[in-house]
N, C-alpha and C positions, 0 to 999 in steps of 0.2 A: 458461555458466550450468549448474552441476551440479544434479542432482535433489535435491529436499528441500522444506522449508517456507520459503517466501519471505514476508517481512514488509515491508509498505510503508505509508507515510503516504498519506492519501486526500484528494484535492482536488475531483475531479469524476468524473462518469460516464466522461469521456474517458480517465481512468487505465486503465480496463479494456482497451479496444482497443489503446491504446499499449503497455501492458505485455504484453498477449497477443501482440502482433506481435514481441516480442523472443525468443520461444521457445515451445515447447509447454507451456502452463500451464493448470491448472484454477483456478477461483476459488471463494471462498465469499462469498456475497452475501445481503443481506436479501431476504425473500420478495417485497417490493413491486416489485423490479426485474424480476421475471418478467413482470409485466403492462405494462411500459413498451414503447411502440411501437418496433420495430426493435431497440432495445438489449436488451430482454428476449429477443427471438428470438436475437440474437447470443450472449447469455450462455448460453442453453440449448444452442445448437449447440456452444459451447466446453466443455460439460460442467460448467457451474457448479453447485455445491451451494448450495441455498437454505435459509436458516434463518429461522423465524418468531420475531419478538420476543415474549418472554414465554410461549413455548409449552413451556418446560422440556424441550426436546429436544436440549440441548447434548451429552449423552453419545452419543446416536444419531448426531449429526453428527460428533463426534469419532471414533467407530468407523468411519464411512464414509471420513472423511479419512485415517485411519490405514491403512485398506485401500488407498486410492489411493496413498499414500506407499510402502507395502510393495511395490507393483507397479511402483515406479520412476517414478511420476508426480510432477511438480512442482506444488505447490499454493501459490497466492498468497492471503494473507488481509490484511485491513485492520483491525488490532486497535483502532483508534480507535473503530470502530463507527459512524462517521459521517464526513461530509466537513468540511473546514475551509477557511479562506480562504488557506491557504498561508503565512501569516506565523508560524505556530507549529505544534507537533505536540501533539495532545491526549494525555491519559493512555491508555496501552495497557491494554485489558482482558486480564487474565492467563489466563483460563480455557483458551483454545485453545493456550496455550504448553505445556499438558500433553503435546501431541503431541511436542514437542522433548525431553521427558524420557524418551521411549522409546528403547531401544537402536538405534543406527544412524541416527537422525534428526538432521539439523542444521538450523540456522536461518540464512537469508541475508537480512540487512537490505537493503532497496532504498529509495532516496530519489528521489522524483519532484518536479519543479518546472516551472514554466512562465514564460517570459519573452517580452516583446514587444520590438520593435525599439527600441534605445536605452534600455530600461528598466533601472534599477539594482536593483530589488527584485521580489518576486513579482508576477505579473500579476494584475490585479484583475478581469478580464473572464471568466477561466476558471472560478473556483470556483462550484460548484453547491451553494449553501448557503441556509439560511433559507427564505424564502417564494418563492424563485426557481422558475420553471417550466422544464420541459425545452425547450419551444419557444422561450422567451425566451433561455435559455442557448445553445441551438443557433444562434439567429439572431445573437447577439453573436459567437460563434466564427466563423461564416461571414464576417462583416464585419470580422474582426480581421486586420489586415495583419502579416505578419512574425512570427507566433507560433511559438515553438520550445519543445519539451519536452526537458528534461534528465533522463535516467534514470541513476542511479548504483547499480551493484550492488557492495555491499561484500563482503569475503571472508566465507565461511560461518563460523559459530560454533556451538559445542556447549554444552549445559548442563553446568555444572561439578558435581562431586560434592556432593550435598546442596543445590544451588541451588534456591530456590523458584521457582515459576512467576512470581510477581510480580517477583523480582529479575532473572530472565531477561528478562522483558518490558521492564523499565526499562533493562537493558543494551542490548537491541536498539534501543529508542527513543533512547537516548543516541547511538548510532552514526548514526542517521538525522538527529537534530538537528544533530550535528556536521557531517555531510556537506552539509546544507542551509545551513550557516553561520548558524544561528539561535542566539540566546541560549538556553542550556539552563536550563530552569526545572523544578523538581520538580513533577510533575503534581498533587500534593495540597497544595502550598504555593506562595506567591508569592515564594519565595526562590531566587535564582539559585544553581545548583550547578555544579561542574565536570563535564565529561564523565566517564563511568565509565572509559573507556579510549580510547586512540587506535588507530584501525584501521591495520593494517600495509599494506604494498604489496600489489598485486593487485586494486586497485579497477578495475572495468570501467565507464568513462564512455561514455554514448551520447547524442548530440544528434539529435533528430528534428525536421525542418522540417515544420511543419503549415500553411505558407502554400501554398494551391493554385496560386498564380501561378507561372509558370516563373521560374527563377533567371536 
């Protein structure tokens, strides 16, 4: 996993410890996470940058992240800005993709999904969405048998000459949608579109067993 800006879809708070265990990563997270029991502590220990919604501090955050990247640190962001149920990938907010327009910075799309034993589609117990509570979600996961996380690191990509942040964001999103084998839909319309490109060889697939019971 090379250094750079990593972009992932977001399903649960569980994404962060799972992805963080794959290498030395920093994260960008909403400020509320800082106050979550245990998870907030873990996030701070990992060097997470926190951003407050509506605080107009995007440029300051961009500057700090760019400094981290220039020092060879890998940063993971979730450009959907929230979690989903894993059956789709929401629109990527393009603002943070300004980092990838800087010289020497690449983007590496990362797709994460969860499966239970014998399941053919995305797991319905893992997503931390809507009115769900952390305790209720954690209790479901503890009682969940045979849960597996699948993490797919796609080859890095760079911003093309003159490519806008929005176009780069959608190109990265399309790679993740394709990797998750989901129907690609334009984030602003309800019309299916074809993937922007097919990623080449060099995909790094990792399967993580989350079942605490011995094999």
